[in-house]
C-alpha positions in Angstrom: 7.0 -18.8 17.9 6.7 -15.1 18.4 2.5 -15.0 20.0 3.0 -11.0 19.6 0.2 -10.1 16.6 1.5 -8.7 13.4 -0.4 -5.7 12.5 -1.7 -5.8 9.1 -5.0 -5.3 10.0 -3.9 -1.3 10.9 -1.7 -1.7 8.6 -4.5 -2.0 5.3 -6.8 0.2 7.5 -4.3 2.9 7.0 -3.4 2.1 3.1 -7.3 1.2 2.5 -8.1 5.4 4.2 -5.5 7.0 2.1 -7.1 5.4 -0.8 -10.8 6.8 0.3 -9.3 10.4 1.4 -6.0 11.0 -0.1 -6.4 14.1 2.5 -5.5 12.2 5.5 -1.8 11.5 3.7 0.5 14.6 5.1 -1.7 14.2 8.8 0.8 10.3 9.0 3.7 10.8 10.0 5.3 7.3 8.7 7.5 5.3 6.9 7.0 2.6 4.6 9.7 0.8 7.4 7.2 2.0 10.0 4.8 -1.6 8.6 5.1 -5.3 9.0 4.8 -6.7 6.0 6.6 -6.5 3.1 3.5 -6.1 0.7 2.4 -2.8 2.5 6.2 -2.0 2.8 5.8 -1.1 -0.8 2.4 0.0 -1.0 3.2 2.8 1.4 6.5 3.3 -0.2 4.3 4.1 -3.6 1.5 6.3 -2.2 4.4 8.6 -0.4 6.0 8.8 -4.0 2.4 9.5 -6.0 1.5 12.2 -2.3 5.1 14.0 -3.5 4.1 14.4 -7.0 0.5 15.3 -6.2 -0.7 12.7 -8.4 -4.3 11.2 -6.9 -3.7 8.6 -5.1 -6.4 6.0 -5.4 -6.1 2.2 -7.2 -5.1 2.4 -10.9 -2.9 5.5 -10.1 -1.5 3.1 -6.7 -1.0 -0.1 -9.6 0.5 2.4 -12.2 3.4 3.6 -9.9 3.8 -0.3 -8.7 4.3 -0.9 -12.0 7.3 1.1 -12.6 9.7 -1.4 -10.1 8.7 -4.9 -11.4 9.7 -7.0 -8.7 8.7 -10.3 -7.3 6.7 -9.1 -4.1 5.2 -6.6 -6.3 3.7 -9.3 -8.8 1.9 -10.5 -5.2 0.5 -6.7 -4.7 -1.1 -6.5 -7.9 -2.5 -9.8 -7.4 -0.6 -12.0 -10.1 -0.3 -14.9 -7.8 -4.0 -14.7 -6.2 -6.4 -13.9 -8.9 -6.0 -9.5 -8.4 -7.2 -9.3 -5.5 -5.1 -7.5 -2.6 -4.6 -4.0 -3.9 -8.3 -4.2 -4.8 -9.7 -5.9 -1.6 -7.1 -2.9 0.7 -9.0 0.6 -1.2 -12.9 -1.7 -0.8 
């Protein structure tokens, strides 16, 4: 068993920070592959796409971006399997 800590708390804090203040995104030099959790990788990829297009990044626009690419992991992100709370909790 690996005793290494999983960096999910730092990942979710980073995502939540961008959701609260889009202006920090250009200052972060992160790619989706820098995230450990596959859900957070997908969320970060969507954040980067929204940032490139100049679209404001919030829970509503992020959900819409994620919905453009249906997959099992995206259903987990959007909370279909956990009552819709994962993505919403990132912005709290």
